[in-house]
N, CA, C, O and the ligand as a Tripos MOL2 file, in Angstrom:
@<TRIPOS>MOLECULE
protein
  273   271    69     0     0
PROTEIN
NO_CHARGES

@<TRIPOS>ATOM
      1 N         -18.3480   48.5130   28.7300 N.3       1 MET1
      2 CA        -17.5860   48.0320   27.5530 C.3       1 MET1
      3 C         -16.5080   49.0330   27.1890 C.2       1 MET1
      4 O         -16.7640   50.2280   27.0410 O.2       1 MET1
      5 N         -15.3290   48.5320   27.0520 N.am      2 THR2
      6 CA        -14.2300   49.4290   26.7180 C.3       2 THR2
      7 C         -13.5740   49.0170   25.4020 C.2       2 THR2
      8 O         -13.5400   47.8390   25.0450 O.2       2 THR2
      9 N         -13.0760   49.9750   24.7230 N.am      3 ASN3
     10 CA        -12.4110   49.7060   23.4530 C.3       3 ASN3
     11 C         -10.9030   49.7020   23.5970 C.2       3 ASN3
     12 O         -10.1700   49.5460   22.6210 O.2       3 ASN3
     13 N         -10.4580   49.8740   24.8120 N.am      4 ASN4
     14 CA         -9.0160   49.9890   25.0220 C.3       4 ASN4
     15 C          -8.3160   48.6490   24.9230 C.2       4 ASN4
     16 O          -7.1250   48.5900   24.6160 O.2       4 ASN4
     17 N          -9.0210   47.6070   25.1740 N.am      5 SER5
     18 CA         -8.3760   46.2910   25.2040 C.3       5 SER5
     19 C          -7.7820   45.9330   23.8520 C.2       5 SER5
     20 O          -6.7520   45.2620   23.7870 O.2       5 SER5
     21 N          -8.4040   46.3620   22.7980 N.am      6 SER6
     22 CA         -7.9140   45.9920   21.4670 C.3       6 SER6
     23 C          -6.6740   46.7720   21.1060 C.2       6 SER6
     24 O          -5.8480   46.3120   20.3170 O.2       6 SER6
     25 N          -6.5400   47.9500   21.6790 N.am      7 SER7
     26 CA         -5.4000   48.7770   21.3120 C.3       7 SER7
     27 C          -4.1320   48.3050   22.0100 C.2       7 SER7
     28 O          -3.0210   48.6220   21.5850 O.2       7 SER7
     29 N          -4.3060   47.5620   23.0590 N.am      8 ILE8
     30 CA         -3.1340   47.0960   23.8070 C.3       8 ILE8
     31 C          -2.3390   46.0960   22.9990 C.2       8 ILE8
     32 O          -1.1200   46.1990   22.8650 O.2       8 ILE8
     33 N          -3.0510   45.1350   22.4680 N.am      9 ARG9
     34 CA         -2.3790   44.1050   21.7070 C.3       9 ARG9
     35 C          -2.7020   44.2140   20.2180 C.2       9 ARG9
     36 O          -2.7680   43.2200   19.4940 O.2       9 ARG9
     37 N          -2.8940   45.4210   19.8050 N.am     10 GLY10
     38 CA         -3.2810   45.6170   18.4220 C.3      10 GLY10
     39 C          -2.0760   45.6450   17.4940 C.2      10 GLY10
     40 O          -2.2250   45.5360   16.2770 O.2      10 GLY10
     41 N          -0.8890   45.7910   18.0620 N.am     11 TYR11
     42 CA          0.2890   45.8920   17.2060 C.3      11 TYR11
     43 C           0.8820   44.5160   16.9130 C.2      11 TYR11
     44 O           1.2790   43.7800   17.8160 O.2      11 TYR11
     45 N           0.9250   44.2090   15.6860 N.am     12 ARG12
     46 CA          1.5530   42.9510   15.3000 C.3      12 ARG12
     47 C           2.5410   43.1900   14.1700 C.2      12 ARG12
     48 O           2.2400   43.9000   13.2110 O.2      12 ARG12
     49 N           3.7080   42.6000   14.2870 N.am     13 PRO13
     50 CA          4.7280   42.7800   13.2380 C.3      13 PRO13
     51 C           4.3010   42.1050   11.9360 C.2      13 PRO13
     52 O           4.4670   40.8980   11.7640 O.2      13 PRO13
     53 N           3.7730   42.8740   11.0630 N.am     14 GLN14
     54 CA          3.2970   42.2980    9.8020 C.3      14 GLN14
     55 C           4.4010   42.2910    8.7510 C.2      14 GLN14
     56 O           4.3170   41.5770    7.7520 O.2      14 GLN14
     57 N           5.4260   43.0860    8.9850 N.am     15 GLY15
     58 CA          6.4380   43.2350    7.9540 C.3      15 GLY15
     59 C           7.5810   42.2440    8.1000 C.2      15 GLY15
     60 O           8.7470   42.6000    7.9330 O.2      15 GLY15
     61 N           7.2470   41.0200    8.4080 N.am     16 LEU16
     62 CA          8.3120   40.0320    8.5600 C.3      16 LEU16
     63 C           8.9210   39.6950    7.2020 C.2      16 LEU16
     64 O           8.2150   39.5780    6.2010 O.2      16 LEU16
     65 N          10.2230   39.5440    7.1890 N.am     17 PRO17
     66 CA         10.9000   39.1370    5.9480 C.3      17 PRO17
     67 C          10.4860   37.7490    5.5430 C.2      17 PRO17
     68 O          10.3200   36.8680    6.3850 O.2      17 PRO17
     69 N          10.3240   37.5580    4.2800 N.am     18 ARG18
     70 CA          9.8490   36.2540    3.8210 C.3      18 ARG18
     71 C          11.0290   35.3300    3.4980 C.2      18 ARG18
     72 O          11.0460   34.6340    2.4830 O.2      18 ARG18
     73 N          11.9920   35.3540    4.3830 N.am     19 ALA19
     74 CA         13.1860   34.5630    4.1360 C.3      19 ALA19
     75 C          12.9930   33.1130    4.5770 C.2      19 ALA19
     76 O          13.6580   32.1930    4.1020 O.2      19 ALA19
     77 N          12.0710   32.9570    5.4870 N.am     20 SER20
     78 CA         11.8780   31.6120    6.0080 C.3      20 SER20
     79 C          11.3060   30.7040    4.9340 C.2      20 SER20
     80 O          10.2430   30.9650    4.3700 O.2      20 SER20
     81 N          12.0140   29.6640    4.6770 N.am     21 LYS21
     82 CA         11.5510   28.7180    3.6740 C.3      21 LYS21
     83 C          10.4830   27.8130    4.2510 C.2      21 LYS21
     84 O          10.5630   27.3550    5.3910 O.2      21 LYS21
     85 N           9.5200   27.5830    3.4540 N.am     22 THR22
     86 CA          8.4580   26.6900    3.9010 C.3      22 THR22
     87 C           8.5230   25.3920    3.1220 C.2      22 THR22
     88 O           9.0350   25.3400    2.0030 O.2      22 THR22
     89 N           8.0140   24.3840    3.7130 N.am     23 TYR23
     90 CA          8.0640   23.0630    3.0920 C.3      23 TYR23
     91 C           6.6460   22.5950    2.8110 C.2      23 TYR23
     92 O           5.6610   23.2430    3.1640 O.2      23 TYR23
     93 N           6.5910   21.4940    2.1900 N.am     24 ALA24
     94 CA          5.2810   21.0090    1.7490 C.3      24 ALA24
     95 C           4.3190   20.8730    2.9260 C.2      24 ALA24
     96 O           4.6980   20.4510    4.0190 O.2      24 ALA24
     97 N           3.1090   21.2290    2.6800 N.am     25 GLU25
     98 CA          2.1140   21.0940    3.7250 C.3      25 GLU25
     99 C           1.5520   19.6810    3.7370 C.2      25 GLU25
    100 O           1.6370   18.9430    2.7560 O.2      25 GLU25
    101 N           0.9930   19.3400    4.8450 N.am     26 GLY26
    102 CA          0.3320   18.0490    4.9270 C.3      26 GLY26
    103 C           1.3040   16.8940    5.1400 C.2      26 GLY26
    104 O           0.9210   15.7280    5.0450 O.2      26 GLY26
    105 N           2.5750   17.2250    5.4300 N.am     27 ARG27
    106 CA          3.5030   16.1330    5.6760 C.3      27 ARG27
    107 C           3.2380   15.5380    7.0550 C.2      27 ARG27
    108 O           2.7360   16.2050    7.9610 O.2      27 ARG27
    109 N           3.5850   14.2880    7.1800 N.am     28 VAL28
    110 CA          3.4500   13.6590    8.4880 C.3      28 VAL28
    111 C           4.8090   13.1180    8.9110 C.2      28 VAL28
    112 O           5.7340   13.0090    8.1060 O.2      28 VAL28
    113 N           4.9020   12.7940   10.1510 N.am     29 CYS29
    114 CA          6.1490   12.2850   10.7060 C.3      29 CYS29
    115 C           6.5940   11.0190    9.9770 C.2      29 CYS29
    116 O           5.7860   10.1430    9.6660 O.2      29 CYS29
    117 N           7.8920   10.9450    9.7140 N.am     30 ALA30
    118 CA          8.4230    9.8010    8.9770 C.3      30 ALA30
    119 C           8.5380    8.5760    9.8690 C.2      30 ALA30
    120 O           8.7970    7.4700    9.3940 O.2      30 ALA30
    121 N           8.3460    8.7790   11.1420 N.am     31 HIS31
    122 CA          8.4340    7.6530   12.0570 C.3      31 HIS31
    123 C           7.2730    6.7170   11.7990 C.2      31 HIS31
    124 O           6.1300    7.1380   11.6230 O.2      31 HIS31
    125 N           7.5940    5.4490   11.7820 N.am     32 GLU32
    126 CA          6.5710    4.4620   11.4640 C.3      32 GLU32
    127 C           5.4500    4.4860   12.4870 C.2      32 GLU32
    128 O           5.6670    4.3540   13.6910 O.2      32 GLU32
    129 N           4.2700    4.6560   11.9740 N.am     33 GLY33
    130 CA          3.1120    4.6320   12.8470 C.3      33 GLY33
    131 C           2.7560    5.9790   13.4300 C.2      33 GLY33
    132 O           1.7090    6.1510   14.0540 O.2      33 GLY33
    133 N           3.6420    6.9300   13.2170 N.am     34 CYS34
    134 CA          3.3680    8.2510   13.7580 C.3      34 CYS34
    135 C           2.6880    9.1020   12.6910 C.2      34 CYS34
    136 O           3.1850    9.2380   11.5730 O.2      34 CYS34
    137 N           1.5830    9.6530   13.0450 N.am     35 GLU35
    138 CA          0.8400   10.4550   12.0730 C.3      35 GLU35
    139 C           0.8280   11.9190   12.4630 C.2      35 GLU35
    140 O          -0.0450   12.6890   12.0640 O.2      35 GLU35
    141 N           1.8110   12.2700   13.2430 N.am     36 THR36
    142 CA          1.8950   13.6640   13.6500 C.3      36 THR36
    143 C           2.1890   14.5520   12.4530 C.2      36 THR36
    144 O           3.1640   14.3390   11.7320 O.2      36 THR36
    145 N           1.3600   15.5240   12.2530 N.am     37 ARG37
    146 CA          1.5500   16.4030   11.1200 C.3      37 ARG37
    147 C           2.6830   17.3730   11.3890 C.2      37 ARG37
    148 O           2.8310   17.9160   12.4840 O.2      37 ARG37
    149 N           3.4630   17.5670   10.3660 N.am     38 LEU38
    150 CA          4.6200   18.4320   10.5100 C.3      38 LEU38
    151 C           4.2570   19.8350   10.0420 C.2      38 LEU38
    152 O           3.4940   20.0280    9.0960 O.2      38 LEU38
    153 N           4.8140   20.7680   10.7180 N.am     39 SER39
    154 CA          4.6300   22.1440   10.2940 C.3      39 SER39
    155 C           5.3850   22.3840    9.0020 C.2      39 SER39
    156 O           6.4440   21.8010    8.7720 O.2      39 SER39
    157 N           4.8470   23.2240    8.1830 N.am     40 LYS40
    158 CA          5.5270   23.4840    6.9080 C.3      40 LYS40
    159 C           6.7940   24.2940    7.1390 C.2      40 LYS40
    160 O           7.5950   24.4970    6.2260 O.2      40 LYS40
    161 N           6.9620   24.7530    8.3760 N.am     41 TYR41
    162 CA          8.1890   25.4480    8.7230 C.3      41 TYR41
    163 C           9.2060   24.4930    9.3240 C.2      41 TYR41
    164 O          10.3520   24.8630    9.5800 O.2      41 TYR41
    165 N           8.7740   23.2700    9.5430 N.am     42 ASN42
    166 CA          9.6500   22.2790   10.1390 C.3      42 ASN42
    167 C          10.4580   21.6080    9.0250 C.2      42 ASN42
    168 O           9.9050   20.9290    8.1600 O.2      42 ASN42
    169 N          11.7570   21.8110    9.0660 N.am     43 ARG43
    170 CA         12.5670   21.2660    7.9790 C.3      43 ARG43
    171 C          12.8900   19.8090    8.2190 C.2      43 ARG43
    172 O          13.4830   19.1480    7.3670 O.2      43 ARG43
    173 N          12.5100   19.3190    9.3550 N.am     44 ARG44
    174 CA         12.7340   17.9060    9.6380 C.3      44 ARG44
    175 C          11.6530   17.0770    8.9410 C.2      44 ARG44
    176 O          10.6190   17.5890    8.5140 O.2      44 ARG44
    177 N          11.9270   15.8170    8.8480 N.am     45 ASP45
    178 CA         10.9170   14.9500    8.2740 C.3      45 ASP45
    179 C          10.2340   14.1320    9.3480 C.2      45 ASP45
    180 O           9.4620   13.2130    9.0750 O.2      45 ASP45
    181 N          10.5470   14.4980   10.5790 N.am     46 LYS46
    182 CA          9.8880   13.8230   11.6940 C.3      46 LYS46
    183 C           9.3660   14.8600   12.6620 C.2      46 LYS46
    184 O           9.8070   16.0090   12.6750 O.2      46 LYS46
    185 N           8.4300   14.4320   13.4610 N.am     47 CYS47
    186 CA          7.8760   15.3560   14.4190 C.3      47 CYS47
    187 C           8.9060   15.6350   15.5130 C.2      47 CYS47
    188 O           9.9470   14.9810   15.5770 O.2      47 CYS47
    189 N           8.6210   16.5680   16.3330 N.am     48 TRP48
    190 CA          9.5830   16.9480   17.3630 C.3      48 TRP48
    191 C           9.8720   15.8180   18.3150 C.2      48 TRP48
    192 O          10.9280   15.7700   18.9470 O.2      48 TRP48
    193 N           8.9510   14.9320   18.4100 N.am     49 GLY49
    194 CA          9.1210   13.8180   19.3270 C.3      49 GLY49
    195 C          10.0020   12.7310   18.7620 C.2      49 GLY49
    196 O          10.6390   11.9890   19.5090 O.2      49 GLY49
    197 N          10.0420   12.6320   17.4370 N.am     50 HIS50
    198 CA         10.7910   11.5610   16.8090 C.3      50 HIS50
    199 C          12.0170   12.0720   16.0660 C.2      50 HIS50
    200 O          12.8500   11.2810   15.6230 O.2      50 HIS50
    201 N          12.1290   13.3470   15.9320 N.am     51 ALA51
    202 CA         13.2890   13.8960   15.2370 C.3      51 ALA51
    203 C          14.5550   13.5280   15.9990 C.2      51 ALA51
    204 O          14.5580   13.4170   17.2250 O.2      51 ALA51
    205 N          15.6130   13.3440   15.2480 N.am     52 GLU52
    206 CA         16.8670   12.9810   15.8950 C.3      52 GLU52
    207 C          17.4510   14.2160   16.5490 C.2      52 GLU52
    208 O          18.1510   15.0190   15.9340 O.2      52 GLU52
    209 N          17.1410   14.3220   17.7750 N.am     53 MET53
    210 CA         17.6420   15.4670   18.5300 C.3      53 MET53
    211 C          17.8150   15.0420   19.9730 C.2      53 MET53
    212 O          17.3470   13.9880   20.4040 O.2      53 MET53
    213 N          18.4940   15.8910   20.6880 N.am     54 LYS54
    214 CA         18.7170   15.5680   22.0910 C.3      54 LYS54
    215 C          17.4240   15.7110   22.8600 C.2      54 LYS54
    216 O          16.9070   16.8110   23.0540 O.2      54 LYS54
    217 N          16.9310   14.6050   23.2780 N.am     55 VAL55
    218 CA         15.6930   14.6210   24.0420 C.3      55 VAL55
    219 C          16.0170   14.8260   25.5100 C.2      55 VAL55
    220 O          16.7590   14.0450   26.1060 O.2      55 VAL55
    221 N          15.4720   15.8570   26.0790 N.am     56 PRO56
    222 CA         15.7080   16.1030   27.4960 C.3      56 PRO56
    223 C          15.1510   14.9750   28.3460 C.2      56 PRO56
    224 O          14.0210   14.5230   28.1640 O.2      56 PRO56
    225 N          15.9690   14.5440   29.2650 N.am     57 ARG57
    226 CA         15.5140   13.4450   30.1150 C.3      57 ARG57
    227 C          14.4610   13.9110   31.0910 C.2      57 ARG57
    228 O          14.5300   15.0030   31.6530 O.2      57 ARG57
    229 N          13.5180   13.0740   31.2670 N.am     58 LEU58
    230 CA         12.4880   13.3990   32.2340 C.3      58 LEU58
    231 C          13.0490   13.1910   33.6210 C.2      58 LEU58
    232 O          13.4860   12.1020   33.9930 O.2      58 LEU58
    233 N          13.0210   14.2510   34.3550 N.am     59 ARG59
    234 CA         13.6110   14.1610   35.6750 C.3      59 ARG59
    235 C          12.5440   13.9300   36.7310 C.2      59 ARG59
    236 O          11.4610   14.5140   36.6910 O.2      59 ARG59
    237 N          12.8690   13.0920   37.6450 N.am     60 GLY60
    238 CA         11.9990   12.9370   38.8140 C.3      60 GLY60
    239 C          10.8570   11.9640   38.6110 C.2      60 GLY60
    240 O          10.2680   11.4510   39.5630 O.2      60 GLY60
    241 N          10.5600   11.7220   37.3390 N.am     61 ARG61
    242 CA          9.4360   10.8370   37.1210 C.3      61 ARG61
    243 C           9.8810    9.5240   36.5080 C.2      61 ARG61
    244 O          10.3880    9.4930   35.3860 O.2      61 ARG61
    245 N           9.7020    8.4990   37.2050 N.am     62 LYS62
    246 CA         10.0270    7.1880   36.6680 C.3      62 LYS62
    247 C           8.7560    6.5140   36.2030 C.2      62 LYS62
    248 O           7.7400    6.5460   36.8980 O.2      62 LYS62
    249 N           8.8070    5.9060   35.0370 N.am     63 PRO63
    250 CA          7.6380    5.1810   34.5500 C.3      63 PRO63
    251 C           7.3080    4.0270   35.4860 C.2      63 PRO63
    252 O           8.1920    3.3200   35.9700 O.2      63 PRO63
    253 N           6.0540    3.8600   35.7190 N.am     64 ALA64
    254 CA          5.6300    2.8210   36.6440 C.3      64 ALA64
    255 C           5.7840    1.4580   35.9560 C.2      64 ALA64
    256 O           4.8140    0.9000   35.4420 O.2      64 ALA64
    257 N           6.9910    0.9400   35.9540 N.am     65 ALA65
    258 CA          7.2180   -0.3240   35.3080 C.3      65 ALA65
    259 C           6.7290   -1.4710   36.1660 C.2      65 ALA65
    260 O           6.9970   -1.5500   37.3650 O.2      65 ALA65
    261 N           6.0210   -2.3310   35.5250 N.am     66 GLY66
    262 CA          5.5420   -3.5040   36.2500 C.3      66 GLY66
    263 C           4.4070   -3.2010   37.1940 C.2      66 GLY66
    264 O           4.1790   -3.9260   38.1630 O.2      66 GLY66
    265 N           3.6990   -2.1330   36.9120 N.am     67 SER67
    266 CA          2.5860   -1.7970   37.7910 C.3      67 SER67
    267 C           1.3990   -2.7040   37.5160 C.2      67 SER67
    268 O           0.4590   -2.7820   38.3070 O.2      67 SER67
    269 N           1.4600   -3.3760   36.3980 N.am     68 ALA68
    270 CA          0.3440   -4.2610   36.0570 C.3      68 ALA68
    271 C           0.4940   -5.5340   36.8730 C.2      68 ALA68
    272 O          -0.3300   -6.4400   36.7610 O.2      68 ALA68
    273 ZN          6.5730   11.3250   15.1440 Zn       69 ZN69
@<TRIPOS>BOND
     1     1     2 1
     2     2     3 1
     3     3     4 2
     4     3     5 am
     5     5     6 1
     6     6     7 1
     7     7     8 2
     8     7     9 am
     9     9    10 1
    10    10    11 1
    11    11    12 2
    12    11    13 am
    13    13    14 1
    14    14    15 1
    15    15    16 2
    16    15    17 am
    17    17    18 1
    18    18    19 1
    19    19    20 2
    20    19    21 am
    21    21    22 1
    22    22    23 1
    23    23    24 2
    24    23    25 am
    25    25    26 1
    26    26    27 1
    27    27    28 2
    28    27    29 am
    29    29    30 1
    30    30    31 1
    31    31    32 2
    32    31    33 am
    33    33    34 1
    34    34    35 1
    35    35    36 2
    36    35    37 am
    37    37    38 1
    38    38    39 1
    39    39    40 2
    40    39    41 am
    41    41    42 1
    42    42    43 1
    43    43    44 2
    44    43    45 am
    45    45    46 1
    46    46    47 1
    47    47    48 2
    48    47    49 am
    49    49    50 1
    50    50    51 1
    51    51    52 2
    52    51    53 am
    53    53    54 1
    54    54    55 1
    55    55    56 2
    56    55    57 am
    57    57    58 1
    58    58    59 1
    59    59    60 2
    60    59    61 am
    61    61    62 1
    62    62    63 1
    63    63    64 2
    64    63    65 am
    65    65    66 1
    66    66    67 1
    67    67    68 2
    68    67    69 am
    69    69    70 1
    70    70    71 1
    71    71    72 2
    72    71    73 am
    73    73    74 1
    74    74    75 1
    75    75    76 2
    76    75    77 am
    77    77    78 1
    78    78    79 1
    79    79    80 2
    80    79    81 am
    81    81    82 1
    82    82    83 1
    83    83    84 2
    84    83    85 am
    85    85    86 1
    86    86    87 1
    87    87    88 2
    88    87    89 am
    89    89    90 1
    90    90    91 1
    91    91    92 2
    92    91    93 am
    93    93    94 1
    94    94    95 1
    95    95    96 2
    96    95    97 am
    97    97    98 1
    98    98    99 1
    99    99   100 2
   100    99   101 am
   101   101   102 1
   102   102   103 1
   103   103   104 2
   104   103   105 am
   105   105   106 1
   106   106   107 1
   107   107   108 2
   108   107   109 am
   109   109   110 1
   110   110   111 1
   111   111   112 2
   112   111   113 am
   113   113   114 1
   114   114   115 1
   115   115   116 2
   116   115   117 am
   117   117   118 1
   118   118   119 1
   119   119   120 2
   120   119   121 am
   121   121   122 1
   122   122   123 1
   123   123   124 2
   124   123   125 am
   125   125   126 1
   126   126   127 1
   127   127   128 2
   128   127   129 am
   129   129   130 1
   130   130   131 1
   131   131   132 2
   132   131   133 am
   133   133   134 1
   134   134   135 1
   135   135   136 2
   136   135   137 am
   137   137   138 1
   138   138   139 1
   139   139   140 2
   140   139   141 am
   141   141   142 1
   142   142   143 1
   143   143   144 2
   144   143   145 am
   145   145   146 1
   146   146   147 1
   147   147   148 2
   148   147   149 am
   149   149   150 1
   150   150   151 1
   151   151   152 2
   152   151   153 am
   153   153   154 1
   154   154   155 1
   155   155   156 2
   156   155   157 am
   157   157   158 1
   158   158   159 1
   159   159   160 2
   160   159   161 am
   161   161   162 1
   162   162   163 1
   163   163   164 2
   164   163   165 am
   165   165   166 1
   166   166   167 1
   167   167   168 2
   168   167   169 am
   169   169   170 1
   170   170   171 1
   171   171   172 2
   172   171   173 am
   173   173   174 1
   174   174   175 1
   175   175   176 2
   176   175   177 am
   177   177   178 1
   178   178   179 1
   179   179   180 2
   180   179   181 am
   181   181   182 1
   182   182   183 1
   183   183   184 2
   184   183   185 am
   185   185   186 1
   186   186   187 1
   187   187   188 2
   188   187   189 am
   189   189   190 1
   190   190   191 1
   191   191   192 2
   192   191   193 am
   193   193   194 1
   194   194   195 1
   195   195   196 2
   196   195   197 am
   197   197   198 1
   198   198   199 1
   199   199   200 2
   200   199   201 am
   201   201   202 1
   202   202   203 1
   203   203   204 2
   204   203   205 am
   205   205   206 1
   206   206   207 1
   207   207   208 2
   208   207   209 am
   209   209   210 1
   210   210   211 1
   211   211   212 2
   212   211   213 am
   213   213   214 1
   214   214   215 1
   215   215   216 2
   216   215   217 am
   217   217   218 1
   218   218   219 1
   219   219   220 2
   220   219   221 am
   221   221   222 1
   222   222   223 1
   223   223   224 2
   224   223   225 am
   225   225   226 1
   226   226   227 1
   227   227   228 2
   228   227   229 am
   229   229   230 1
   230   230   231 1
   231   231   232 2
   232   231   233 am
   233   233   234 1
   234   234   235 1
   235   235   236 2
   236   235   237 am
   237   237   238 1
   238   238   239 1
   239   239   240 2
   240   239   241 am
   241   241   242 1
   242   242   243 1
   243   243   244 2
   244   243   245 am
   245   245   246 1
   246   246   247 1
   247   247   248 2
   248   247   249 am
   249   249   250 1
   250   250   251 1
   251   251   252 2
   252   251   253 am
   253   253   254 1
   254   254   255 1
   255   255   256 2
   256   255   257 am
   257   257   258 1
   258   258   259 1
   259   259   260 2
   260   259   261 am
   261   261   262 1
   262   262   263 1
   263   263   264 2
   264   263   265 am
   265   265   266 1
   266   266   267 1
   267   267   268 2
   268   267   269 am
   269   269   270 1
   270   270   271 1
   271   271   272 2
@<TRIPOS>SUBSTRUCTURE
     1 MET1         2 RESIDUE 1 A MET
     2 THR2         6 RESIDUE 1 A THR
     3 ASN3        10 RESIDUE 1 A ASN
     4 ASN4        14 RESIDUE 1 A ASN
     5 SER5        18 RESIDUE 1 A SER
     6 SER6        22 RESIDUE 1 A SER
     7 SER7        26 RESIDUE 1 A SER
     8 ILE8        30 RESIDUE 1 A ILE
     9 ARG9        34 RESIDUE 1 A ARG
    10 GLY10       38 RESIDUE 1 A GLY
    11 TYR11       42 RESIDUE 1 A TYR
    12 ARG12       46 RESIDUE 1 A ARG
    13 PRO13       50 RESIDUE 1 A PRO
    14 GLN14       54 RESIDUE 1 A GLN
    15 GLY15       58 RESIDUE 1 A GLY
    16 LEU16       62 RESIDUE 1 A LEU
    17 PRO17       66 RESIDUE 1 A PRO
    18 ARG18       70 RESIDUE 1 A ARG
    19 ALA19       74 RESIDUE 1 A ALA
    20 SER20       78 RESIDUE 1 A SER
    21 LYS21       82 RESIDUE 1 A LYS
    22 THR22       86 RESIDUE 1 A THR
    23 TYR23       90 RESIDUE 1 A TYR
    24 ALA24       94 RESIDUE 1 A ALA
    25 GLU25       98 RESIDUE 1 A GLU
    26 GLY26      102 RESIDUE 1 A GLY
    27 ARG27      106 RESIDUE 1 A ARG
    28 VAL28      110 RESIDUE 1 A VAL
    29 CYS29      114 RESIDUE 1 A CYS
    30 ALA30      118 RESIDUE 1 A ALA
    31 HIS31      122 RESIDUE 1 A HIS
    32 GLU32      126 RESIDUE 1 A GLU
    33 GLY33      130 RESIDUE 1 A GLY
    34 CYS34      134 RESIDUE 1 A CYS
    35 GLU35      138 RESIDUE 1 A GLU
    36 THR36      142 RESIDUE 1 A THR
    37 ARG37      146 RESIDUE 1 A ARG
    38 LEU38      150 RESIDUE 1 A LEU
    39 SER39      154 RESIDUE 1 A SER
    40 LYS40      158 RESIDUE 1 A LYS
    41 TYR41      162 RESIDUE 1 A TYR
    42 ASN42      166 RESIDUE 1 A ASN
    43 ARG43      170 RESIDUE 1 A ARG
    44 ARG44      174 RESIDUE 1 A ARG
    45 ASP45      178 RESIDUE 1 A ASP
    46 LYS46      182 RESIDUE 1 A LYS
    47 CYS47      186 RESIDUE 1 A CYS
    48 TRP48      190 RESIDUE 1 A TRP
    49 GLY49      194 RESIDUE 1 A GLY
    50 HIS50      198 RESIDUE 1 A HIS
    51 ALA51      202 RESIDUE 1 A ALA
    52 GLU52      206 RESIDUE 1 A GLU
    53 MET53      210 RESIDUE 1 A MET
    54 LYS54      214 RESIDUE 1 A LYS
    55 VAL55      218 RESIDUE 1 A VAL
    56 PRO56      222 RESIDUE 1 A PRO
    57 ARG57      226 RESIDUE 1 A ARG
    58 LEU58      230 RESIDUE 1 A LEU
    59 ARG59      234 RESIDUE 1 A ARG
    60 GLY60      238 RESIDUE 1 A GLY
    61 ARG61      242 RESIDUE 1 A ARG
    62 LYS62      246 RESIDUE 1 A LYS
    63 PRO63      250 RESIDUE 1 A PRO
    64 ALA64      254 RESIDUE 1 A ALA
    65 ALA65      258 RESIDUE 1 A ALA
    66 GLY66      262 RESIDUE 1 A GLY
    67 SER67      266 RESIDUE 1 A SER
    68 ALA68      270 RESIDUE 1 A ALA
    69 ZN69       273 GROUP 0 **** ****
């Protein structure tokens, strides 16, 4: 048993500036039917999947349309 492992990752920046504004907790995505909980640091009202942002296209994978 060694005690060295804790000292390796024992340093954590605790003195972070409290400039980051937080938002209400317990919010959920505004997208209809989506119950994804939003982080209180997320200033959007939708989850990352539904937020109006540039969604990277999935490359190489085509949905199996009509596989049924
Ligand atoms: Zn959502």
